[in-house]
VMD Tcl script that builds the backbone (N, CA, C; Angstrom):
set m [mol new atoms 207]
animate dup $m
set s [atomselect $m all]
$s set {name element resname resid chain x y z} {
  {N N UNK 1 A -8.609 24.879 32.863}
  {CA C UNK 1 A -8.150 25.362 31.543}
  {C C UNK 1 A -8.116 24.211 30.500}
  {N N UNK 2 A -8.596 24.340 29.258}
  {CA C UNK 2 A -8.462 23.451 28.332}
  {C C UNK 2 A -7.821 23.988 26.996}
  {N N UNK 3 A -7.083 23.004 26.445}
  {CA C UNK 3 A -6.239 23.430 25.205}
  {C C UNK 3 A -6.730 22.386 24.199}
  {N N UNK 4 A -7.164 22.864 22.980}
  {CA C UNK 4 A -7.364 22.013 21.963}
  {C C UNK 4 A -6.321 22.256 20.814}
  {N N UNK 5 A -5.784 21.361 20.251}
  {CA C UNK 5 A -4.875 21.328 19.119}
  {C C UNK 5 A -5.212 20.344 17.998}
  {N N UNK 6 A -5.367 20.978 16.898}
  {CA C UNK 6 A -5.698 20.258 15.713}
  {C C UNK 6 A -5.043 20.665 14.460}
  {N N UNK 7 A -4.959 19.874 13.426}
  {CA C UNK 7 A -4.402 20.472 12.086}
  {C C UNK 7 A -5.258 20.052 11.038}
  {N N UNK 8 A -5.137 20.866 10.002}
  {CA C UNK 8 A -5.843 20.486 8.816}
  {C C UNK 8 A -4.943 20.430 7.672}
  {N N UNK 9 A -4.994 19.380 6.862}
  {CA C UNK 9 A -4.046 19.174 5.694}
  {C C UNK 9 A -4.829 19.304 4.499}
  {N N UNK 10 A -4.145 19.981 3.583}
  {CA C UNK 10 A -4.839 20.212 2.238}
  {C C UNK 10 A -4.899 18.975 1.489}
  {N N UNK 11 A -3.931 18.114 1.685}
  {CA C UNK 11 A -4.005 16.856 0.879}
  {C C UNK 11 A -3.935 15.808 2.014}
  {N N UNK 12 A -5.045 15.066 2.130}
  {CA C UNK 12 A -5.098 14.150 3.328}
  {C C UNK 12 A -4.791 12.790 2.762}
  {N N UNK 13 A -3.833 12.188 3.492}
  {CA C UNK 13 A -3.281 10.821 3.277}
  {C C UNK 13 A -4.359 9.885 3.767}
  {N N UNK 14 A -4.824 8.784 2.883}
  {CA C UNK 14 A -5.597 7.716 3.257}
  {C C UNK 14 A -5.105 6.404 3.229}
  {N N UNK 15 A -5.351 5.451 4.181}
  {CA C UNK 15 A -4.857 4.195 4.073}
  {C C UNK 15 A -5.441 3.398 3.106}
  {N N UNK 16 A -4.732 2.918 2.112}
  {CA C UNK 16 A -5.256 2.032 0.884}
  {C C UNK 16 A -4.830 0.537 1.452}
  {N N UNK 17 A -5.830 -0.316 1.311}
  {CA C UNK 17 A -5.913 -1.713 1.695}
  {C C UNK 17 A -6.226 -2.507 0.552}
  {N N UNK 18 A -5.579 -3.699 0.346}
  {CA C UNK 18 A -6.135 -4.630 -0.586}
  {C C UNK 18 A -5.549 -6.044 -0.492}
  {N N UNK 19 A -5.919 -6.842 -1.391}
  {CA C UNK 19 A -5.348 -8.273 -1.494}
  {C C UNK 19 A -4.866 -8.441 -2.855}
  {N N UNK 20 A -3.628 -9.155 -2.999}
  {CA C UNK 20 A -3.101 -9.402 -4.269}
  {C C UNK 20 A -3.275 -10.826 -4.486}
  {N N UNK 21 A -4.108 -11.260 -5.570}
  {CA C UNK 21 A -4.251 -12.574 -5.869}
  {C C UNK 21 A -3.849 -12.942 -7.410}
  {N N UNK 22 A -3.657 -14.312 -7.664}
  {CA C UNK 22 A -3.477 -14.594 -8.886}
  {C C UNK 22 A -4.737 -14.727 -9.562}
  {N N UNK 23 A -4.792 -15.370 -11.010}
  {CA C UNK 23 A -5.957 -15.422 -11.825}
  {C C UNK 23 A -7.061 -16.367 -11.161}
  {N N UNK 24 A -6.527 -17.297 -10.223}
  {CA C UNK 24 A -7.480 -18.232 -9.621}
  {C C UNK 24 A -7.809 -17.760 -8.208}
  {N N UNK 25 A -7.589 -16.684 -7.820}
  {CA C UNK 25 A -7.846 -16.028 -6.677}
  {C C UNK 25 A -7.054 -16.622 -5.356}
  {N N UNK 26 A -5.761 -17.001 -5.816}
  {CA C UNK 26 A -4.931 -17.474 -4.597}
  {C C UNK 26 A -4.150 -16.431 -4.127}
  {N N UNK 27 A -4.013 -16.020 -2.921}
  {CA C UNK 27 A -3.208 -14.851 -2.471}
  {C C UNK 27 A -1.745 -15.022 -2.732}
  {N N UNK 28 A -1.136 -13.920 -3.054}
  {CA C UNK 28 A 0.327 -13.936 -3.445}
  {C C UNK 28 A 1.157 -13.201 -2.336}
  {N N UNK 29 A 1.841 -13.924 -1.465}
  {CA C UNK 29 A 2.702 -13.117 -0.464}
  {C C UNK 29 A 3.936 -12.762 -1.108}
  {N N UNK 30 A 4.433 -11.632 -0.401}
  {CA C UNK 30 A 5.746 -11.194 -1.042}
  {C C UNK 30 A 5.623 -10.199 -2.182}
  {N N UNK 31 A 4.662 -9.589 -2.497}
  {CA C UNK 31 A 4.507 -8.709 -3.588}
  {C C UNK 31 A 4.875 -7.322 -3.063}
  {N N UNK 32 A 5.794 -6.739 -3.773}
  {CA C UNK 32 A 6.086 -5.314 -3.507}
  {C C UNK 32 A 4.964 -4.371 -3.892}
  {N N UNK 33 A 4.596 -3.446 -2.945}
  {CA C UNK 33 A 3.520 -2.446 -3.397}
  {C C UNK 33 A 4.200 -0.948 -2.989}
  {N N UNK 34 A 4.271 -0.150 -3.951}
  {CA C UNK 34 A 4.902 1.182 -3.684}
  {C C UNK 34 A 4.101 2.250 -4.434}
  {N N UNK 35 A 4.390 3.497 -3.985}
  {CA C UNK 35 A 3.904 4.682 -4.543}
  {C C UNK 35 A 4.786 5.105 -5.745}
  {N N UNK 36 A 4.376 5.344 -6.918}
  {CA C UNK 36 A 5.126 5.726 -8.080}
  {C C UNK 36 A 5.533 7.139 -7.725}
  {N N UNK 37 A 6.871 7.216 -7.935}
  {CA C UNK 37 A 7.843 8.431 -7.496}
  {C C UNK 37 A 7.874 8.636 -6.218}
  {N N UNK 38 A 7.682 7.700 -5.249}
  {CA C UNK 38 A 7.924 8.083 -3.915}
  {C C UNK 38 A 8.743 6.779 -3.440}
  {N N UNK 39 A 9.329 6.978 -2.184}
  {CA C UNK 39 A 10.066 5.900 -1.563}
  {C C UNK 39 A 9.295 4.973 -0.568}
  {N N UNK 40 A 7.995 5.433 -0.330}
  {CA C UNK 40 A 7.187 4.604 0.438}
  {C C UNK 40 A 6.806 3.346 -0.114}
  {N N UNK 41 A 6.893 2.230 0.441}
  {CA C UNK 41 A 6.617 0.929 0.072}
  {C C UNK 41 A 6.323 0.033 1.165}
  {N N UNK 42 A 5.830 -1.150 0.806}
  {CA C UNK 42 A 5.343 -2.050 1.792}
  {C C UNK 42 A 5.168 -3.405 0.880}
  {N N UNK 43 A 4.906 -4.458 1.595}
  {CA C UNK 43 A 4.942 -5.752 0.945}
  {C C UNK 43 A 3.733 -6.546 1.425}
  {N N UNK 44 A 3.258 -7.499 0.459}
  {CA C UNK 44 A 2.027 -8.318 0.888}
  {C C UNK 44 A 2.394 -9.343 1.921}
  {N N UNK 45 A 1.540 -9.703 2.934}
  {CA C UNK 45 A 1.805 -10.663 3.886}
  {C C UNK 45 A 1.421 -12.053 3.381}
  {N N UNK 46 A 1.440 -13.087 4.199}
  {CA C UNK 46 A 1.243 -14.503 3.784}
  {C C UNK 46 A -0.138 -14.658 3.157}
  {N N UNK 47 A -0.956 -13.792 3.448}
  {CA C UNK 47 A -2.518 -13.890 2.756}
  {C C UNK 47 A -2.537 -12.971 1.753}
  {N N UNK 48 A -1.644 -12.330 1.105}
  {CA C UNK 48 A -1.652 -11.259 0.005}
  {C C UNK 48 A -2.180 -9.952 0.447}
  {N N UNK 49 A -2.428 -9.700 1.648}
  {CA C UNK 49 A -2.791 -8.456 2.210}
  {C C UNK 49 A -1.851 -7.462 2.168}
  {N N UNK 50 A -2.150 -6.103 1.887}
  {CA C UNK 50 A -1.356 -5.016 2.059}
  {C C UNK 50 A -1.926 -3.839 2.531}
  {N N UNK 51 A -1.295 -2.695 3.119}
  {CA C UNK 51 A -1.742 -1.458 3.375}
  {C C UNK 51 A -0.684 -0.543 3.249}
  {N N UNK 52 A -1.166 0.536 2.764}
  {CA C UNK 52 A -0.274 1.788 2.430}
  {C C UNK 52 A -0.985 3.157 2.400}
  {N N UNK 53 A -0.346 4.103 3.009}
  {CA C UNK 53 A -0.914 5.326 3.015}
  {C C UNK 53 A -0.541 6.045 1.640}
  {N N UNK 54 A -1.657 6.547 1.000}
  {CA C UNK 54 A -1.547 7.300 -0.274}
  {C C UNK 54 A -2.422 8.534 -0.345}
  {N N UNK 55 A -2.017 9.439 -0.917}
  {CA C UNK 55 A -2.934 10.790 -1.178}
  {C C UNK 55 A -3.769 10.432 -2.371}
  {N N UNK 56 A -4.880 11.205 -2.492}
  {CA C UNK 56 A -5.807 11.226 -3.659}
  {C C UNK 56 A -4.770 11.289 -5.013}
  {N N UNK 57 A -4.970 10.510 -5.876}
  {CA C UNK 57 A -4.325 10.908 -7.137}
  {C C UNK 57 A -2.922 9.965 -7.326}
  {N N UNK 58 A -2.485 9.481 -6.159}
  {CA C UNK 58 A -1.131 8.777 -6.199}
  {C C UNK 58 A -1.374 7.333 -6.821}
  {N N UNK 59 A -0.377 6.865 -7.414}
  {CA C UNK 59 A -0.736 5.643 -8.265}
  {C C UNK 59 A 0.147 4.560 -7.392}
  {N N UNK 60 A -0.511 3.451 -7.318}
  {CA C UNK 60 A 0.169 2.205 -6.624}
  {C C UNK 60 A 0.878 1.260 -7.812}
  {N N UNK 61 A 2.074 0.738 -7.494}
  {CA C UNK 61 A 2.860 0.010 -8.350}
  {C C UNK 61 A 3.098 -1.329 -7.582}
  {N N UNK 62 A 2.696 -2.402 -8.344}
  {CA C UNK 62 A 2.983 -3.652 -7.862}
  {C C UNK 62 A 4.061 -4.502 -8.523}
  {N N UNK 63 A 4.989 -5.043 -7.909}
  {CA C UNK 63 A 6.063 -5.854 -8.555}
  {C C UNK 63 A 6.306 -7.194 -7.647}
  {N N UNK 64 A 6.615 -8.225 -8.562}
  {CA C UNK 64 A 6.857 -9.558 -8.061}
  {C C UNK 64 A 7.806 -10.205 -8.973}
  {N N UNK 65 A 8.721 -10.923 -8.516}
  {CA C UNK 65 A 9.830 -11.684 -9.271}
  {C C UNK 65 A 9.818 -13.121 -8.767}
  {N N UNK 66 A 9.907 -13.907 -9.740}
  {CA C UNK 66 A 9.962 -15.483 -9.468}
  {C C UNK 66 A 11.189 -15.787 -9.794}
  {N N UNK 67 A 11.899 -16.510 -8.738}
  {CA C UNK 67 A 13.335 -16.966 -9.012}
  {C C UNK 67 A 13.218 -18.457 -9.503}
  {N N UNK 68 A 13.847 -18.542 -10.656}
  {CA C UNK 68 A 13.872 -20.036 -11.250}
  {C C UNK 68 A 15.076 -20.773 -10.481}
  {N N UNK 69 A 14.770 -21.980 -10.272}
  {CA C UNK 69 A 15.638 -22.956 -9.569}
  {C C UNK 69 A 16.940 -23.078 -10.355}
}
mol reanalyze $m
mol bondsrecalc $m
mol representation Tube
mol addrep $m
């Protein structure tokens, strides 16, 4: 006996990946990456890489603050 289960979603979530760099191409670690209007967020790693699940049409927002000494 075999049982197959699967689901179909109307709006598929895709993994968005990227690298955040400055104007010289140097990776920026610690940048917050979030979906506008959602609570889902992540942060870039030491090499500026990020990955986040987003549905088609959702907008990514990037934020970074520099603390002055």
